[in-house]
C-alpha positions in Angstrom: 302.9 112.5 134.2 303.6 109.0 134.5 300.8 106.7 134.2 302.1 103.4 135.7 301.0 102.6 139.2 303.4 102.7 142.2 304.7 99.0 142.8 303.0 96.6 145.4 305.1 95.4 148.2 305.3 91.9 149.0 305.4 91.2 152.4 308.3 88.5 153.4 305.6 85.9 154.6 303.6 86.0 151.3 307.0 86.2 149.6 307.7 82.7 150.8 304.5 80.9 150.7 304.8 82.3 146.6 308.2 80.7 146.3 307.2 77.2 148.3 303.8 76.9 146.1 306.1 77.5 143.0 308.7 75.2 144.4 306.3 72.8 144.6 304.7 73.1 141.1 308.2 73.1 139.5 309.3 69.9 141.5 305.6 68.1 140.4 306.7 69.7 136.8 310.6 68.2 136.5 309.1 64.8 138.1 306.8 64.2 135.5 309.1 65.5 132.6 311.5 62.8 133.7 309.0 60.2 133.8 307.5 61.3 130.2 311.5 61.3 129.0 312.5 57.8 131.0 308.8 56.1 130.3 308.8 53.6 133.1 306.1 50.7 132.4 303.6 53.1 134.7 304.4 56.1 132.5 304.1 54.5 129.2 300.7 52.8 130.2 299.4 56.1 130.8 300.2 57.6 127.5 298.7 54.8 126.1 295.5 55.1 128.1 295.7 58.7 127.0 296.1 58.1 123.6 299.4 59.9 123.3 302.1 57.8 121.4 305.1 57.1 123.6 307.5 58.9 121.0 306.4 62.7 122.1 307.5 61.4 125.2 310.8 63.5 124.8 308.9 66.2 123.3 306.9 66.8 126.2 309.2 66.2 128.4 311.4 69.2 126.5 308.1 71.2 126.6 307.7 71.1 130.4 311.3 71.8 131.1 311.4 74.7 129.1 308.0 75.9 130.9 309.4 75.4 134.2 312.7 77.0 133.2 310.9 80.1 132.1 308.7 80.1 135.6 311.5 79.9 137.7 313.1 83.0 136.3 311.8 86.3 137.4 311.8 88.3 134.4 310.0 85.4 132.3 308.0 83.8 135.4 305.0 84.8 133.9 305.4 84.2 130.2 306.4 80.8 131.9 302.6 80.4 133.7 300.8 81.2 130.8 302.5 78.4 128.6 302.1 76.3 132.0 298.0 77.2 131.5 298.0 76.1 127.7 299.8 72.9 128.9 297.7 72.3 131.4 294.3 72.7 129.3 295.6 70.3 127.1 295.7 68.1 129.7 292.7 68.5 131.0 291.0 67.5 127.8 293.5 64.9 127.1 292.2 63.1 130.7 288.5 64.2 130.0 288.7 62.8 126.2 290.0 59.6 127.1 287.2 59.3 129.7 289.2 59.6 132.7 286.7 60.4 136.4 286.5 64.3 136.7 288.6 64.3 140.0 291.6 63.0 137.8 290.9 65.4 134.7 290.7 68.4 137.0 294.1 67.6 138.8 295.8 69.9 136.3 293.8 72.4 137.0 295.0 72.5 140.5 298.3 72.5 139.8 297.5 75.6 137.5 296.1 77.2 140.0 298.4 76.6 142.5 301.4 78.2 140.0 299.5 81.3 139.6 298.8 81.9 143.4 302.7 81.0 144.2 303.0 83.5 141.1 301.0 86.3 142.3 302.1 85.8 145.9 305.7 86.0 144.9 305.7 88.6 141.7 304.9 92.3 142.2 304.1 93.1 138.6 301.2 90.5 138.8 299.7 92.3 141.8 299.7 95.6 140.1 297.2 93.7 136.9 295.4 92.4 139.1 294.7 94.1 142.4 292.4 92.2 145.2 290.7 95.0 147.6 290.6 94.3 150.6 
């Protein structure tokens, strides 16, 4: 006898909303990664403000792109979301340490929440792990 729960069906609207939210997060992170890699004046100033050496721009870019890639591959999407959560937690603490206002410091938390919501709406395995009851 199997103890596995039956798969949870995902409605088409939930699937497309989840894909859209996930795409927004991925596009934002790819844009952020490109800015960290290219380091235009605005990005370089942000690095200095946050106390991050500009030489870390490329490693941060690679990290973000790897996380984004893992997030968009269905078999590794949960791992990608977990890694995003760690990255965004570090970003939150970096903003708080730099003395940014709470509204700016919480932005990574909002992006992480949108990433998880998008994944929850499109991933039936996650719905089995976190069942919301009506």
